[in-house]
N, CA, C and O atoms as a GROMACS GRO file, in nm:
protein
  392
    1UNK      N    1  -7.142 -10.061 -12.987
    1UNK     CA    2  -7.188 -10.150 -12.901
    1UNK      C    3  -7.347 -10.194 -12.893
    1UNK      O    4  -7.417 -10.093 -12.908
    2UNK      N    5  -7.409 -10.290 -12.877
    2UNK     CA    6  -7.517 -10.326 -12.896
    2UNK      C    7  -7.578 -10.368 -12.787
    2UNK      O    8  -7.489 -10.414 -12.715
    3UNK      N    9  -7.701 -10.380 -12.724
    3UNK     CA   10  -7.799 -10.424 -12.653
    3UNK      C   11  -7.858 -10.507 -12.647
    3UNK      O   12  -7.944 -10.456 -12.576
    4UNK      N   13  -7.894 -10.614 -12.662
    4UNK     CA   14  -8.046 -10.670 -12.706
    4UNK      C   15  -8.102 -10.741 -12.576
    4UNK      O   16  -8.033 -10.830 -12.527
    5UNK      N   17  -8.183 -10.717 -12.536
    5UNK     CA   18  -8.309 -10.770 -12.475
    5UNK      C   19  -8.429 -10.806 -12.486
    5UNK      O   20  -8.497 -10.742 -12.566
    6UNK      N   21  -8.496 -10.919 -12.412
    6UNK     CA   22  -8.615 -10.981 -12.441
    6UNK      C   23  -8.675 -10.977 -12.315
    6UNK      O   24  -8.613 -10.970 -12.209
    7UNK      N   25  -8.816 -10.982 -12.330
    7UNK     CA   26  -8.899 -11.034 -12.241
    7UNK      C   27  -8.982 -11.133 -12.283
    7UNK      O   28  -9.028 -11.128 -12.397
    8UNK      N   29  -9.010 -11.226 -12.204
    8UNK     CA   30  -9.080 -11.340 -12.236
    8UNK      C   31  -9.242 -11.354 -12.169
    8UNK      O   32  -9.226 -11.446 -12.088
    9UNK      N   33  -9.354 -11.320 -12.162
    9UNK     CA   34  -9.431 -11.350 -12.119
    9UNK      C   35  -9.544 -11.448 -12.150
    9UNK      O   36  -9.534 -11.517 -12.252
   10UNK      N   37  -9.640 -11.460 -12.081
   10UNK     CA   38  -9.765 -11.586 -12.144
   10UNK      C   39  -9.820 -11.554 -12.255
   10UNK      O   40  -9.870 -11.642 -12.324
   11UNK      N   41  -9.822 -11.410 -12.298
   11UNK     CA   42  -9.850 -11.383 -12.398
   11UNK      C   43  -9.804 -11.428 -12.549
   11UNK      O   44  -9.692 -11.476 -12.563
   12UNK      N   45  -9.882 -11.413 -12.651
   12UNK     CA   46  -9.834 -11.459 -12.789
   12UNK      C   47  -9.696 -11.380 -12.823
   12UNK      O   48  -9.620 -11.406 -12.916
   13UNK      N   49  -9.686 -11.308 -12.755
   13UNK     CA   50  -9.549 -11.216 -12.855
   13UNK      C   51  -9.435 -11.219 -12.737
   13UNK      O   52  -9.439 -11.268 -12.624
   14UNK      N   53  -9.337 -11.151 -12.806
   14UNK     CA   54  -9.217 -11.146 -12.731
   14UNK      C   55  -9.173 -11.001 -12.760
   14UNK      O   56  -9.168 -10.956 -12.874
   15UNK      N   57  -9.137 -10.922 -12.636
   15UNK     CA   58  -9.091 -10.759 -12.634
   15UNK      C   59  -8.946 -10.801 -12.640
   15UNK      O   60  -8.901 -10.889 -12.567
   16UNK      N   61  -8.855 -10.720 -12.753
   16UNK     CA   62  -8.769 -10.711 -12.771
   16UNK      C   63  -8.680 -10.586 -12.786
   16UNK      O   64  -8.691 -10.532 -12.896
   17UNK      N   65  -8.597 -10.528 -12.704
   17UNK     CA   66  -8.530 -10.417 -12.684
   17UNK      C   67  -8.392 -10.401 -12.747
   17UNK      O   68  -8.311 -10.456 -12.673
   18UNK      N   69  -8.337 -10.352 -12.844
   18UNK     CA   70  -8.237 -10.329 -12.933
   18UNK      C   71  -8.200 -10.181 -12.912
   18UNK      O   72  -8.270 -10.092 -12.961
   19UNK      N   73  -8.063 -10.149 -12.820
   19UNK     CA   74  -7.953 -10.023 -12.809
   19UNK      C   75  -7.865 -10.055 -12.889
   19UNK      O   76  -7.791 -10.151 -12.871
   20UNK      N   77  -7.860  -9.973 -12.999
   20UNK     CA   78  -7.737  -9.984 -13.108
   20UNK      C   79  -7.795  -9.955 -13.233
   20UNK      O   80  -7.916  -9.938 -13.240
   21UNK      N   81  -7.723  -9.946 -13.331
   21UNK     CA   82  -7.726  -9.898 -13.478
   21UNK      C   83  -7.790  -9.988 -13.583
   21UNK      O   84  -7.718 -10.043 -13.667
   22UNK      N   85  -7.877 -10.000 -13.583
   22UNK     CA   86  -7.970 -10.049 -13.667
   22UNK      C   87  -8.098 -10.011 -13.671
   22UNK      O   88  -8.162  -9.981 -13.570
   23UNK      N   89  -8.146 -10.010 -13.798
   23UNK     CA   90  -8.324  -9.948 -13.836
   23UNK      C   91  -8.399 -10.060 -13.810
   23UNK      O   92  -8.362 -10.177 -13.818
   24UNK      N   93  -8.510 -10.016 -13.775
   24UNK     CA   94  -8.634 -10.113 -13.732
   24UNK      C   95  -8.670 -10.188 -13.869
   24UNK      O   96  -8.745 -10.286 -13.869
   25UNK      N   97  -8.607 -10.132 -13.993
   25UNK     CA   98  -8.689 -10.208 -14.089
   25UNK      C   99  -8.608 -10.316 -14.132
   25UNK      O  100  -8.659 -10.415 -14.184
   26UNK      N  101  -8.444 -10.300 -14.109
   26UNK     CA  102  -8.357 -10.428 -14.100
   26UNK      C  103  -8.370 -10.511 -14.006
   26UNK      O  104  -8.339 -10.627 -14.031
   27UNK      N  105  -8.429 -10.472 -13.846
   27UNK     CA  106  -8.457 -10.564 -13.762
   27UNK      C  107  -8.560 -10.646 -13.816
   27UNK      O  108  -8.550 -10.768 -13.834
   28UNK      N  109  -8.649 -10.583 -13.839
   28UNK     CA  110  -8.832 -10.677 -13.890
   28UNK      C  111  -8.775 -10.769 -13.976
   28UNK      O  112  -8.778 -10.886 -13.938
   29UNK      N  113  -8.709 -10.737 -14.116
   29UNK     CA  114  -8.634 -10.837 -14.176
   29UNK      C  115  -8.559 -10.956 -14.123
   29UNK      O  116  -8.578 -11.069 -14.166
   30UNK      N  117  -8.497 -10.934 -14.054
   30UNK     CA  118  -8.425 -11.042 -13.975
   30UNK      C  119  -8.528 -11.118 -13.869
   30UNK      O  120  -8.497 -11.233 -13.835
   31UNK      N  121  -8.589 -11.088 -13.842
   31UNK     CA  122  -8.670 -11.097 -13.748
   31UNK      C  123  -8.807 -11.217 -13.780
   31UNK      O  124  -8.869 -11.296 -13.708
   32UNK      N  125  -8.813 -11.184 -13.919
   32UNK     CA  126  -8.904 -11.270 -14.001
   32UNK      C  127  -8.880 -11.451 -13.944
   32UNK      O  128  -8.939 -11.514 -13.856
   33UNK      N  129  -8.805 -11.477 -14.009
   33UNK     CA  130  -8.776 -11.617 -13.979
   33UNK      C  131  -8.761 -11.648 -13.816
   33UNK      O  132  -8.794 -11.761 -13.778
   34UNK      N  133  -8.717 -11.561 -13.729
   34UNK     CA  134  -8.717 -11.615 -13.609
   34UNK      C  135  -8.877 -11.634 -13.577
   34UNK      O  136  -8.916 -11.744 -13.538
   35UNK      N  137  -8.950 -11.549 -13.590
   35UNK     CA  138  -9.090 -11.526 -13.577
   35UNK      C  139  -9.154 -11.646 -13.655
   35UNK      O  140  -9.266 -11.677 -13.616
   36UNK      N  141  -9.116 -11.700 -13.731
   36UNK     CA  142  -9.174 -11.859 -13.796
   36UNK      C  143  -9.116 -11.994 -13.701
   36UNK      O  144  -9.189 -12.088 -13.672
   37UNK      N  145  -9.000 -11.984 -13.667
   37UNK     CA  146  -8.952 -12.069 -13.620
   37UNK      C  147  -9.002 -12.077 -13.469
   37UNK      O  148  -9.001 -12.189 -13.418
   38UNK      N  149  -9.045 -11.970 -13.391
   38UNK     CA  150  -9.105 -11.962 -13.268
   38UNK      C  151  -9.231 -11.989 -13.268
   38UNK      O  152  -9.279 -12.036 -13.165
   39UNK      N  153  -9.306 -11.968 -13.369
   39UNK     CA  154  -9.425 -11.952 -13.361
   39UNK      C  155  -9.462 -11.881 -13.281
   39UNK      O  156  -9.563 -11.903 -13.214
   40UNK      N  157  -9.366 -11.745 -13.265
   40UNK     CA  158  -9.463 -11.643 -13.173
   40UNK      C  159  -9.430 -11.497 -13.259
   40UNK      O  160  -9.339 -11.489 -13.342
   41UNK      N  161  -9.524 -11.377 -13.222
   41UNK     CA  162  -9.455 -11.228 -13.320
   41UNK      C  163  -9.320 -11.201 -13.171
   41UNK      O  164  -9.304 -11.254 -13.062
   42UNK      N  165  -9.266 -11.116 -13.230
   42UNK     CA  166  -9.141 -11.030 -13.184
   42UNK      C  167  -9.218 -10.897 -13.175
   42UNK      O  168  -9.280 -10.869 -13.277
   43UNK      N  169  -9.225 -10.824 -13.089
   43UNK     CA  170  -9.261 -10.689 -13.072
   43UNK      C  171  -9.133 -10.596 -13.053
   43UNK      O  172  -9.104 -10.587 -12.934
   44UNK      N  173  -9.056 -10.533 -13.129
   44UNK     CA  174  -8.901 -10.473 -13.132
   44UNK      C  175  -8.937 -10.347 -13.114
   44UNK      O  176  -9.031 -10.286 -13.164
   45UNK      N  177  -8.831 -10.300 -13.016
   45UNK     CA  178  -8.838 -10.171 -12.999
   45UNK      C  179  -8.654 -10.111 -13.019
   45UNK      O  180  -8.556 -10.164 -12.967
   46UNK      N  181  -8.655 -10.004 -13.099
   46UNK     CA  182  -8.534 -10.014 -13.124
   46UNK      C  183  -8.474  -9.809 -13.092
   46UNK      O  184  -8.541  -9.715 -13.134
   47UNK      N  185  -8.362  -9.794 -13.027
   47UNK     CA  186  -8.317  -9.718 -12.979
   47UNK      C  187  -8.157  -9.722 -13.030
   47UNK      O  188  -8.086  -9.820 -13.054
   48UNK      N  189  -8.123  -9.568 -13.038
   48UNK     CA  190  -7.958  -9.533 -13.055
   48UNK      C  191  -7.919  -9.543 -12.931
   48UNK      O  192  -8.003  -9.536 -12.841
   49UNK      N  193  -7.779  -9.562 -12.901
   49UNK     CA  194  -7.756  -9.535 -12.763
   49UNK      C  195  -7.741  -9.398 -12.680
   49UNK      O  196  -7.741  -9.389 -12.557
   50UNK      N  197  -7.728  -9.288 -12.779
   50UNK     CA  198  -7.812  -9.134 -12.764
   50UNK      C  199  -7.914  -9.159 -12.701
   50UNK      O  200  -7.928  -9.174 -12.580
   51UNK      N  201  -8.036  -9.167 -12.835
   51UNK     CA  202  -8.180  -9.191 -12.767
   51UNK      C  203  -8.178  -9.274 -12.659
   51UNK      O  204  -8.169  -9.188 -12.572
   52UNK      N  205  -8.181  -9.379 -12.599
   52UNK     CA  206  -8.171  -9.443 -12.518
   52UNK      C  207  -8.175  -9.382 -12.392
   52UNK      O  208  -8.273  -9.371 -12.318
   53UNK      N  209  -8.027  -9.335 -12.370
   53UNK     CA  210  -7.973  -9.271 -12.238
   53UNK      C  211  -8.056  -9.116 -12.224
   53UNK      O  212  -8.105  -9.082 -12.116
   54UNK      N  213  -8.063  -9.044 -12.327
   54UNK     CA  214  -8.152  -8.927 -12.310
   54UNK      C  215  -8.335  -8.982 -12.229
   54UNK      O  216  -8.401  -8.937 -12.136
   55UNK      N  217  -8.354  -9.082 -12.314
   55UNK     CA  218  -8.519  -9.090 -12.256
   55UNK      C  219  -8.497  -9.226 -12.116
   55UNK      O  220  -8.569  -9.303 -12.053
   56UNK      N  221  -8.404  -9.204 -12.121
   56UNK     CA  222  -8.400  -9.266 -11.941
   56UNK      C  223  -8.387  -9.199 -11.818
   56UNK      O  224  -8.433  -9.214 -11.705
   57UNK      N  225  -8.271  -9.079 -11.903
   57UNK     CA  226  -8.279  -8.956 -11.808
   57UNK      C  227  -8.413  -8.881 -11.802
   57UNK      O  228  -8.441  -8.828 -11.695
   58UNK      N  229  -8.511  -8.867 -11.919
   58UNK     CA  230  -8.613  -8.836 -11.908
   58UNK      C  231  -8.711  -8.836 -11.848
   58UNK      O  232  -8.792  -8.744 -11.834
   59UNK      N  233  -8.716  -9.010 -11.777
   59UNK     CA  234  -8.800  -9.041 -11.690
   59UNK      C  235  -8.906  -9.150 -11.761
   59UNK      O  236  -9.013  -9.175 -11.706
   60UNK      N  237  -8.863  -9.222 -11.908
   60UNK     CA  238  -8.927  -9.268 -11.972
   60UNK      C  239  -8.989  -9.397 -11.889
   60UNK      O  240  -8.925  -9.490 -11.839
   61UNK      N  241  -9.140  -9.373 -11.888
   61UNK     CA  242  -9.167  -9.482 -11.796
   61UNK      C  243  -9.120  -9.690 -11.861
   61UNK      O  244  -9.103  -9.794 -11.797
   62UNK      N  245  -9.118  -9.668 -11.967
   62UNK     CA  246  -9.108  -9.817 -12.066
   62UNK      C  247  -8.971  -9.847 -12.028
   62UNK      O  248  -8.946  -9.956 -11.976
   63UNK      N  249  -8.884  -9.764 -12.048
   63UNK     CA  250  -8.718  -9.784 -12.048
   63UNK      C  251  -8.716  -9.806 -11.895
   63UNK      O  252  -8.688  -9.921 -11.861
   64UNK      N  253  -8.742  -9.710 -11.788
   64UNK     CA  254  -8.724  -9.724 -11.651
   64UNK      C  255  -8.742  -9.875 -11.610
   64UNK      O  256  -8.680  -9.955 -11.540
   65UNK      N  257  -8.892  -9.876 -11.708
   65UNK     CA  258  -8.946 -10.047 -11.607
   65UNK      C  259  -8.830 -10.138 -11.656
   65UNK      O  260  -8.782 -10.230 -11.590
   66UNK      N  261  -8.791 -10.102 -11.780
   66UNK     CA  262  -8.708 -10.223 -11.866
   66UNK      C  263  -8.588 -10.236 -11.786
   66UNK      O  264  -8.541 -10.350 -11.770
   67UNK      N  265  -8.517 -10.113 -11.720
   67UNK     CA  266  -8.340 -10.106 -11.650
   67UNK      C  267  -8.417 -10.184 -11.495
   67UNK      O  268  -8.346 -10.272 -11.447
   68UNK      N  269  -8.509 -10.166 -11.442
   68UNK     CA  270  -8.536 -10.218 -11.304
   68UNK      C  271  -8.598 -10.347 -11.327
   68UNK      O  272  -8.576 -10.431 -11.240
   69UNK      N  273  -8.663 -10.377 -11.413
   69UNK     CA  274  -8.703 -10.538 -11.422
   69UNK      C  275  -8.616 -10.623 -11.433
   69UNK      O  276  -8.497 -10.600 -11.415
   70UNK      N  277  -8.684 -10.775 -11.475
   70UNK     CA  278  -8.583 -10.879 -11.499
   70UNK      C  279  -8.569 -10.887 -11.661
   70UNK      O  280  -8.657 -10.869 -11.745
   71UNK      N  281  -8.472 -10.911 -11.675
   71UNK     CA  282  -8.452 -10.908 -11.836
   71UNK      C  283  -8.370 -11.082 -11.884
   71UNK      O  284  -8.308 -11.152 -11.804
   72UNK      N  285  -8.387 -11.103 -11.982
   72UNK     CA  286  -8.294 -11.228 -12.076
   72UNK      C  287  -8.188 -11.085 -12.158
   72UNK      O  288  -8.219 -10.971 -12.192
   73UNK      N  289  -8.114 -11.130 -12.161
   73UNK     CA  290  -7.992 -11.061 -12.224
   73UNK      C  291  -7.958 -11.120 -12.378
   73UNK      O  292  -7.872 -11.206 -12.359
   74UNK      N  293  -7.976 -11.115 -12.466
   74UNK     CA  294  -7.962 -11.185 -12.570
   74UNK      C  295  -7.811 -11.147 -12.619
   74UNK      O  296  -7.730 -11.237 -12.644
   75UNK      N  297  -7.778 -11.002 -12.634
   75UNK     CA  298  -7.669 -10.951 -12.651
   75UNK      C  299  -7.620 -10.822 -12.536
   75UNK      O  300  -7.698 -10.735 -12.494
   76UNK      N  301  -7.441 -10.838 -12.489
   76UNK     CA  302  -7.458 -10.739 -12.391
   76UNK      C  303  -7.484 -10.810 -12.244
   76UNK      O  304  -7.525 -10.926 -12.242
   77UNK      N  305  -7.459 -10.738 -12.120
   77UNK     CA  306  -7.521 -10.751 -12.033
   77UNK      C  307  -7.586 -10.628 -11.949
   77UNK      O  308  -7.613 -10.521 -12.004
   78UNK      N  309  -7.612 -10.653 -11.793
   78UNK     CA  310  -7.680 -10.531 -11.699
   78UNK      C  311  -7.515 -10.460 -11.740
   78UNK      O  312  -7.518 -10.370 -11.824
   79UNK      N  313  -7.405 -10.490 -11.696
   79UNK     CA  314  -7.324 -10.368 -11.686
   79UNK      C  315  -7.300 -10.289 -11.847
   79UNK      O  316  -7.237 -10.185 -11.863
   80UNK      N  317  -7.330 -10.325 -11.894
   80UNK     CA  318  -7.327 -10.274 -12.040
   80UNK      C  319  -7.432 -10.163 -12.066
   80UNK      O  320  -7.429 -10.052 -12.118
   81UNK      N  321  -7.525 -10.240 -12.007
   81UNK     CA  322  -7.696 -10.160 -12.043
   81UNK      C  323  -7.666 -10.000 -11.912
   81UNK      O  324  -7.696  -9.881 -11.921
   82UNK      N  325  -7.600 -10.074 -11.814
   82UNK     CA  326  -7.577  -9.930 -11.690
   82UNK      C  327  -7.537  -9.826 -11.756
   82UNK      O  328  -7.583  -9.712 -11.748
   83UNK      N  329  -7.391  -9.888 -11.867
   83UNK     CA  330  -7.332  -9.818 -11.912
   83UNK      C  331  -7.371  -9.701 -12.026
   83UNK      O  332  -7.353  -9.580 -12.027
   84UNK      N  333  -7.424  -9.779 -12.108
   84UNK     CA  334  -7.504  -9.717 -12.225
   84UNK      C  335  -7.625  -9.604 -12.138
   84UNK      O  336  -7.644  -9.494 -12.190
   85UNK      N  337  -7.687  -9.633 -12.030
   85UNK     CA  338  -7.796  -9.575 -12.006
   85UNK      C  339  -7.760  -9.467 -11.926
   85UNK      O  340  -7.848  -9.382 -11.916
   86UNK      N  341  -7.630  -9.439 -11.852
   86UNK     CA  342  -7.562  -9.353 -11.776
   86UNK      C  343  -7.605  -9.381 -11.630
   86UNK      O  344  -7.631  -9.295 -11.546
   87UNK      N  345  -7.607  -9.503 -11.613
   87UNK     CA  346  -7.687  -9.522 -11.463
   87UNK      C  347  -7.566  -9.594 -11.389
   87UNK      O  348  -7.510  -9.701 -11.412
   88UNK      N  349  -7.542  -9.492 -11.288
   88UNK     CA  350  -7.479  -9.530 -11.163
   88UNK      C  351  -7.518  -9.668 -11.096
   88UNK      O  352  -7.635  -9.692 -11.068
   89UNK      N  353  -7.399  -9.772 -11.068
   89UNK     CA  354  -7.440  -9.890 -10.993
   89UNK      C  355  -7.513  -9.865 -10.853
   89UNK      O  356  -7.587  -9.952 -10.807
   90UNK      N  357  -7.493  -9.756 -10.790
   90UNK     CA  358  -7.556  -9.761 -10.675
   90UNK      C  359  -7.687  -9.702 -10.725
   90UNK      O  360  -7.778  -9.766 -10.672
   91UNK      N  361  -7.735  -9.608 -10.806
   91UNK     CA  362  -7.879  -9.592 -10.812
   91UNK      C  363  -7.924  -9.720 -10.897
   91UNK      O  364  -8.044  -9.748 -10.902
   92UNK      N  365  -7.858  -9.775 -10.942
   92UNK     CA  366  -7.950  -9.938 -10.965
   92UNK      C  367  -7.978 -10.003 -10.825
   92UNK      O  368  -8.088 -10.052 -10.803
   93UNK      N  369  -7.906 -10.003 -10.756
   93UNK     CA  370  -7.907 -10.106 -10.625
   93UNK      C  371  -8.026 -10.048 -10.544
   93UNK      O  372  -8.121 -10.111 -10.497
   94UNK      N  373  -7.996  -9.893 -10.536
   94UNK     CA  374  -8.155  -9.848 -10.444
   94UNK      C  375  -8.288  -9.861 -10.507
   94UNK      O  376  -8.385  -9.877 -10.434
   95UNK      N  377  -8.304  -9.854 -10.644
   95UNK     CA  378  -8.399  -9.852 -10.736
   95UNK      C  379  -8.429 -10.030 -10.667
   95UNK      O  380  -8.519 -10.056 -10.587
   96UNK      N  381  -8.341 -10.117 -10.715
   96UNK     CA  382  -8.350 -10.281 -10.693
   96UNK      C  383  -8.406 -10.300 -10.521
   96UNK      O  384  -8.494 -10.386 -10.518
   97UNK      N  385  -8.384 -10.259 -10.425
   97UNK     CA  386  -8.405 -10.253 -10.302
   97UNK      C  387  -8.556 -10.163 -10.260
   97UNK      O  388  -8.596 -10.152 -10.144
   98UNK      N  389  -8.608 -10.122 -10.346
   98UNK     CA  390  -8.742 -10.051 -10.315
   98UNK      C  391  -8.870 -10.183 -10.316
   98UNK      O  392  -8.988 -10.155 -10.294
   0.00000   0.00000   0.00000
């Protein structure tokens, strides 16, 4: 299972989070053409599903802000993100209402 998420900002780069079985080196090689065609740098972060769940559970600020913030899913969806992260629906809704 893979989940890709991207955040588009007014800056010159795109944040890309990939949860799955891919190496950063392989991802960077594939992103070179994408960066050229978009004219923007892509800033990738890669986690295995196990590492993603562990870091999220330990309160990793970056991942918690991703889970709670606005996202554009390239592959996967919100439900898959919750499943991989071990996030209960009730927790997610409570966080969004704050």
